[in-house]
N, C-alpha and C positions, 0 to 999 in steps of 0.2 A: 472458380475456387482455386485458390492457391494450395501448394502442398501442404504448407501449414495448417490450413483450415481442414483439410482432408485429415492429417495427423491429429489435430485437436478432436475431431468428430470421433475417431475410430480410436484413440488412445483409452486403454482401460485403467493405467495407473493415474491417479490424481496428480502425482508429482510432475509427471510429464505434461498433463493438460494445464498444470498451473504455470510450468515453464513457459509453455507456448503463449498462454493468455498474456502473462507479464511482459514477454517480447512483442507481441503483436499489437495489443491494444492501444499502443501509440503509434505504430506503423501503418496499420491498416487503414485504407481509405474508404473502403466499401462501408456504408452506414450500417448495414445489416450486420456485418461481422463485427463493427465497433461496438454495436449494442450487445451483440452476445458476449463478446470478451468481458465488456463492462458488467453485464449481469452476473457472468461467472465470477468476475473478480470481487463483486459486491456480497456474494455468497461465500466466498473464501477470503475474505478481507484479512483477518488476523494472518493466516499463514503466508498471504501475498505481501503484506507490508513487513512481516518478519524476513521473508526471504530477500526484499528489496533492501532491507537494513543491512543485513550479511553481505549483499552485493555493493553495499554504499552507492546506492543507486539513487541518487537524492531527486533528481528529474522525475523519475516515473512515481516515487513516492509523492511529489506535488500533484501530479496529475491524477493519480489514484484517489487522493485524499478531496479532489474537487467534485467527485460524484458519488461518494459513499459517505454517509453520516458515521462519525466516530463517537462512540460512547466515552465517558471519563476512564471507566476501568480498562478500556482497549488503550486509550491513550496512555495511560500510568505504565502499562506493560510495554508499549513501543518506547517510551522515553526511558524505562529501565534497561531495555535492550540496547538502544543506542549508547547509553553510559557504560553499559558492559562491554561493548564492541569498540568503543572509542569513536564513535561516528558524530563529531561534534557539529557538522554542518546540519546534519539530520536531527540531531537533539535541540540544535537552536530553534529549527522549523517547528518541531513538536512543541516545545516551550512557549513559542510565541502562540502556536495554535491554541494551547491549553489556556493562555492568559487571555485571549481573544475570545474563546468560546465558554470557558469554564471558570476562569479566574483563578487567583491563588488564595482561595477563601481559607484555606487549612494552613496556611503559613503566615509567620509573623516576621515581617522584614525591619521591624524597628532596631534602632541603633541605641 
């Protein structure tokens, strides 16, 4: 077990656990720990994505969205946050995700 995994298990502050999980879920090779981090992040999905938006970490957002189902209301929140923080690449990803999974049924794009 790596020192990060020891720290993850012993950390009592959720912010610290979240930071470790966000860093390690793409780095760790051990399938047991990969599953632990993914499970933890699926339970803390909104704060995880919000933190990645703040960090402008597009690649980790893409990877996290591969194993967690996103509700339409959560997606709307992420889009608003990406707009507020001027994260164009992340915003583009979320808008494409919205189009693919939910459509733009409440918007009229007629000219």
